[in-house]
Structure formats: structure tokens, C-alpha cells
C-alpha positions, 0 to 999 in steps of 0.5 A, a space after each residue: 273481176 279480179 286475180 287471186 295470186 298465192 305467193 311464196 317467193 320474193 318480188 325479185 323472182 316473180 314480179 307479179 304486179 309487173 306481169 299483171 297490172 295490164 290486165 286492168 283488174 284488181 290484184 290480190 296477193 295472199 303471201 308467205 310471211 317470210 317475204 314480208 317487206 320483199 314484194 311489191 307494194 302496188 297490189 290491191 290487197 295484200 295479206 300474210 300468213 305464218 306457217 303457209 303450208 299448213 295455215 287453213 286461213 289462206 282458204 278462209 281469206 281466199 273465200 271471204 275476198 271473193 265476196 268482195 273482189 269476184 275472182 276470175 283466175 287464181 295464180 299458184 306456182 309454188 309445190 305446196 300451192 297446187 292442190 290448194 289452188 286446185 281446190 279454191 278453183 273448184 270451190 269458187 267455179 273458176 278455170 285452171 288446173 282442178 283437183 284431179 290434175 293436181 293430185 296427179 302431178 303431185 302424188 307420185 303413186 297417182 302420177 304413176 299409175 296414170 302414166 303406166 296405164 298408158 305405156 309411159 316407162 316408170 319404175 316398179 312402185 307401190 304405196 306404202 302404209 306401213 313397214 310390211 310393204 317395204 320389207 315385201 318390196 325388198 323381198 320381191 325386188 331386191 336391192 337397190 330401192 327407193 323410199 320417198 314420200 308421195 307427196 314430197 318436195 325437193 327430194 326431202 326424206 328420200 332414202 336410197 336403200 341399197 343394203 340391209 343397213 340402209 334398210 334399217 336406218 330407213 325403218 327407224 325414222 320413216 313414219 310410212 304415212 303417204 309414201 311410196 317405194 319404187 325400184 332404182 334406175 341406174 341411170 343419168 337424170 335429165 330434166 325438161 322445163 317448159 310451159 304447157 297451154 291450150 293442149 300443147 307445149 309453148 316452150 320447152 328446154 332440155 338439161 342434164 344434172 350434175 350429180 343428181 337431186 340426192 347429191 346433197 346426202 353426200 355433201 356434193 354440189 347439185 348442177 344442171 346444164 342446158 343442152 343442144 335442143 336439136 340433138 336426138 336425145 333432147 328431142 326424145 326427152 321432149 317428146 317423152 315429156 309431151 306424151 305425159 302431160 297429154 296423158 295426165 289430167 289436163 293442168 290447162 296452163 302451167 309451167 313444167 319440170 319433168 325429171 327423167 332417166 336415160 340408162 347406158 342403153 339409152 332407154 327413158 324412165 320417168 322419175 317425176 313430173 311437176 306442174 310448176 317451174 323447176 326450182 334451184 336456179 332453172 328459171 334464170 338459167 333458161 331466161 339467160 340462154 332463151 330470153 323466155 321466162 318460164 314462170 312469166 308465161 306460166 302466170 299469164 297462161 294461168 289468168 287466161 292469156 293466150 300463149 305463143 308456141 315458140 320454135 326452140 332454136 339451138 342457144 347462141 350461149 350455153 348456161 348452168 347452174 351450180 348449188 353448193 350445199 352447207 356443210 354441217 358446222 358454222 360458216 367461218 368465211 365465204 368469198 364475196 365474189 367469184 373470180 371467173 368471167 364466165 360467172 354471171 350470177 353469184 348469189 350467197 345464201 348465208 353469212 359468216 358466223 351461220 350454223 348449219 346441220 347440213 343440207 336437208 333437200 336437193 335445193 338447199 344451198 349456201 351459194 349458188 352460180 349461173 355459168 355460160 359457155 360455148 357449148 354443154 361440155 365447156 359449161 359442166 367443165 366450168 360447173 365443176 371449177 366453180 365447185 371446186 374453187 368454193 370448196 377451196 376458198 370457203 372455211 367451216 368450222 365444225 360444231 363441238 
């Protein structure tokens, strides 16, 4: 009996050994080589792999190590590992999320097809295999619409097509393999994050995005702030998320990140849902407000530990985060610290002299903040304050 962990993050994000050593079974870690030197050394077995996303030797070694360690559970949280872990569970006859569920959460066409059949509001969508699929969708639905990878991550290679010129640019650079096209939803985006196990939500928190997940394409920061869980909108977002989780093939035990549009008439439409924790600074932001670690409880659920259902109180302090995308150019200088007492975390992801081509994904950033406040409105105001201050306090130089 032992546990196999597929890992792409550093120990400060996911201290798996601290969370799992009391299971009193061997712990085997297969890890992305970019984290070499940044994970705990106390695992019973550790191996590192280059080119993590496409390296089939991870699966090969998982099978070989299974003959020695006899795995009883597999832990995975990164988006790129959801399907890989599900396939390994099936091949090794282990419990947990299997392929039908993993694909329903990863493949946006499969996801929306499942949910449309049970009455969940989703955009009008279509799989894309060639340029004509996009053109006929334009003819039928008109502008604007969205073109994105079916199994994409971080809003990378996503196009909002509003004009014939936008369409021409999208058609020029899109390979059309494993894409989908869908109608544009004009609304504010919210997200619901939590933990699912034993066919119910064990914990949940609702948040509002600032600027949205495509803000990086315009050089704007991505922000998020926690909402009052007792307000009617939070309850509606939670109820829709629970309906979605119950309608998709059961992930058994997982964290979840559900993105939902709300239009000016209060109508809710699903953007997408993932069976893993939200990106950016979602985990520490929620932990600061609720003292609940989404990833830790997801991991415990994946190894079969029973999880307690938490009654969600109104936070005594609200929190939110901001991710500042890099500009195209060379970073000349950035602040060593943030001069605000409401900033509880300021992290730099770059040093002077680094050169960037801009952001490619929604979570790309050179600095990030977590701020607190007495209300969601105050947190929102403070996020805007730190974003504006960062723009003024950071010096960039254009690359010739």
C-alpha cells in the first residue's frame, strides 16, 4: 500500500509530505524537473521529469513503480495531470476520478454537451475542426464570439472575435485542432471554489473577478475578491455549481473551480468548470479568510480520507488578489515591498533585467498581491489602488 503523487508545484504550495505522512504508507513523488530542489526530500521515492506535459515516461515509471509499491491512491491537481491521473487509475484499478469524468471537466465541448442536456445554461457552442466551422458559426450567430482550445488552460490562445478583422487574425494563427467556438456572453464573471467529495460540496467560497481572465490581452491586471457567502447571488452561484458537479460524471473527490457569467438581468451562464483548485492566488486568499486550504483537503479526499462538510460563515475579514501581467520589454526596476498595511502578501516573479514578450495566459504575472478589507467593496478599491501604484512604481524599457 502506498500513494503516488503527480506534482508540478513547489513545496510551499503543496507540502504533500506534511499532509500525508500520517497515513503511514510509502509516498512516491513524480515531479516536474523545474521544481528540482524545491520539494521535500523525505518522500520514500522521488523522480524528476523534463517536458512534463508530454513526457510519456511518467506513465511508464508509474506502472513500473506500482509493481514495487502497490499504489492504493493517486494524487493529482494540475490541469495537465487530470486526464493522465484518471487513465493511470483505470490501468492500475485504483479508486478516484476516472477518464469519463476527467474528460468531462477538461474538454469544454464534452462539458457543455453533458450540462446542456440537464438544463444548465451554457453559451451556444460548436466543436471546431477546420476554418469553415468558424465561418459558418459566424454566419449563424454573428459577432461577437469566442474561439478557444477545447482543453486549454489559463485562457491561452483564446480569441474574442468582434469584427471581420478579428476573425482574419484568428484564422491566420489558429491550427483548428481541438478547438471550440461559442457565443460571447456579456456579463460579469464570478468564480466558485471549493471541495467536492461523497457526492456533495464540503466547502465553497464565491468570488468576483476584476477585469476578467482575458484582461492580460489588453495589459490589464487580473483581480479577484471574495464575496459575502450569505448574499443571494453567492447562494445562487453555489447552487448552480452544485447542480453542475452532480450532473457531470462523478470526480469522486476533488477541488473545483467553476466560472460563471452573470448578466445585467441576473441570469447565470456557465463559462467552464475544472476539477482542481483555481489558479493565481485563489488558495492562499481563501485560506486567509476561512483558514481552509482547498488543496490540502482535496489531497486528503483523493487518498480516501473522509471530509467534513463545513458550514460557511461570513468572513471576519475579506481578501482578494491581483496579478500584474508583464509588459513587452525589459523590466528595469520594481518595488522591493508594497507600502500599504492592507497588503498581506507581495510576491515578485521577476528581477530587474528580465525581458518579456507580454503575458500569454491569464495567470502570467511579474508581481502579485493579496489584500484585505472589511468588505468586498473595500477589497476591490484596494486592489485597484495597488495595481495603479505598481504601474507608477515599476520601470520598463522597450526592446528595440
